[in-house]
C-alpha positions as CSV (number, residue, x, y, z in Angstrom):
1,M,107.8,231.7,-76.8
2,A,108.5,229.9,-80.0
3,L,109.5,226.2,-79.8
4,H,113.2,225.6,-79.5
5,R,115.0,224.7,-82.7
6,D,115.9,221.2,-81.4
7,I,112.7,219.2,-81.3
8,F,113.1,215.6,-80.2
9,W,109.5,214.6,-79.9
10,I,106.2,216.3,-80.7
11,G,102.8,215.3,-79.5
12,R,99.3,216.7,-79.8
13,Q,99.8,219.3,-77.1
14,W,103.4,219.0,-75.8
15,A,106.9,218.8,-77.3
16,V,110.2,217.7,-75.9
17,T,112.8,220.2,-77.2
18,G,116.3,221.4,-76.3
19,A,114.7,223.7,-73.8
20,G,112.8,221.0,-71.9
21,I,109.0,220.5,-72.3
22,Q,107.1,223.1,-74.2
23,A,103.5,223.5,-75.1
24,V,102.9,223.2,-78.8
25,D,100.2,225.9,-78.7
26,Q,102.1,229.2,-79.2
27,R,99.2,231.3,-78.0
28,L,100.2,230.4,-74.4
29,R,103.5,232.2,-74.9
30,G,105.5,229.7,-72.8
31,V,103.5,230.0,-69.6
32,L,103.3,226.2,-69.2
33,D,106.8,225.4,-70.4
34,I,109.1,223.4,-68.1
35,D,112.9,224.1,-68.3
36,I,115.4,221.3,-68.2
37,A,116.6,222.3,-64.7
38,R,113.0,221.9,-63.3
39,L,112.2,218.7,-65.0
40,W,112.6,216.6,-61.9
41,D,110.6,219.0,-59.7
42,D,107.6,216.7,-58.9
43,A,105.5,219.5,-57.4
44,L,105.8,221.6,-60.6
45,I,105.0,218.5,-62.8
46,Q,101.9,217.7,-60.7
47,G,100.8,221.4,-60.8
48,R,101.1,221.5,-64.6
49,R,99.4,218.2,-64.9
50,A,96.4,219.4,-62.8
51,K,95.8,222.5,-65.0
52,A,92.5,222.6,-66.9
53,G,92.7,221.6,-70.6
54,V,95.9,219.6,-70.3
55,N,96.0,216.3,-72.2
56,V,97.3,214.1,-69.4
57,E,98.4,211.2,-71.6
58,D,100.3,213.4,-73.9
59,F,101.9,215.3,-70.9
60,D,102.9,212.1,-69.2
61,K,104.6,210.8,-72.3
62,A,106.4,214.1,-72.8
63,V,107.6,214.0,-69.1
64,T,108.8,210.4,-69.5
65,L,110.7,211.1,-72.7
66,A,112.2,214.4,-71.4
67,R,113.4,212.7,-68.2
68,G,114.9,209.9,-70.2
69,R,116.7,212.4,-72.5
70,Y,117.8,214.7,-69.6
71,P,118.8,212.6,-66.6
72,Q,118.6,214.1,-63.1
73,M,121.7,216.1,-62.1
74,P,123.5,214.7,-59.0
75,V,123.3,216.6,-55.8
76,A,126.3,218.8,-55.1
77,E,126.8,217.6,-51.5
78,P,128.9,214.5,-52.4
79,L,131.0,216.6,-54.7
80,I,131.6,219.2,-52.0
81,A,132.6,216.5,-49.5
82,Q,135.0,215.0,-52.0
83,L,136.6,218.4,-52.6
84,K,137.0,219.0,-48.9
85,T,138.8,215.7,-48.4
86,L,141.2,216.5,-51.2
87,G,141.9,219.9,-49.7
88,V,140.7,221.9,-52.6
89,I,138.1,223.7,-50.5
90,E,138.8,225.2,-47.1
91,T,136.5,224.2,-44.3
92,T,136.5,227.5,-42.5
93,P,133.0,228.5,-41.5
94,V,131.5,231.5,-43.1
95,A,130.6,234.3,-40.6
96,S,127.2,235.2,-42.2
97,P,126.0,233.4,-45.3
98,V,123.1,235.8,-45.7
99,V,123.7,238.6,-48.2
100,P,122.3,242.0,-46.9
101,A,119.2,243.1,-48.8
102,M,119.5,246.1,-51.0
103,Q,117.7,249.1,-49.5
104,L,115.6,251.1,-51.9
105,R,115.2,254.7,-50.9
106,A,112.7,255.5,-53.7
107,E,109.8,253.6,-52.3
108,G,106.6,255.6,-52.0
109,R,107.9,258.5,-54.0
110,L,107.2,259.4,-57.6
111,A,110.1,258.8,-60.0
112,R,109.8,262.2,-61.6
113,F,110.6,264.0,-58.3
114,L,113.7,261.9,-57.6
115,P,117.1,263.4,-58.4
116,Q,118.7,262.2,-61.6
117,W,122.2,260.7,-61.8
118,R,124.6,260.2,-64.6
119,V,127.8,258.3,-65.1
120,R,130.7,260.6,-65.8
121,R,133.5,259.5,-68.1
């Protein structure tokens, strides 16, 4: 993936852009890139840092600058509690929060032998 058009810092191996942290080497095709939403995921950061061939000093500087540019989003729990006290959200319990999984009937069959369907206008 090409670097985002908004480049805030560029190092030898990493860049802080409008999309988060991106590898400067475009041959990687965005495999090691870190989105803004996952910037505060320490397990992901440590996993990327431990990869072979990663310039650790450059990566740590990129993480520090990106975290300074994109602060951590607050957890939604206090907001939900505040909306409940204001009466905006009802506090009725949900019967089943689990969405039923979609059942695929085509598993194990070849696609060319399945019946075709069309949308009629």
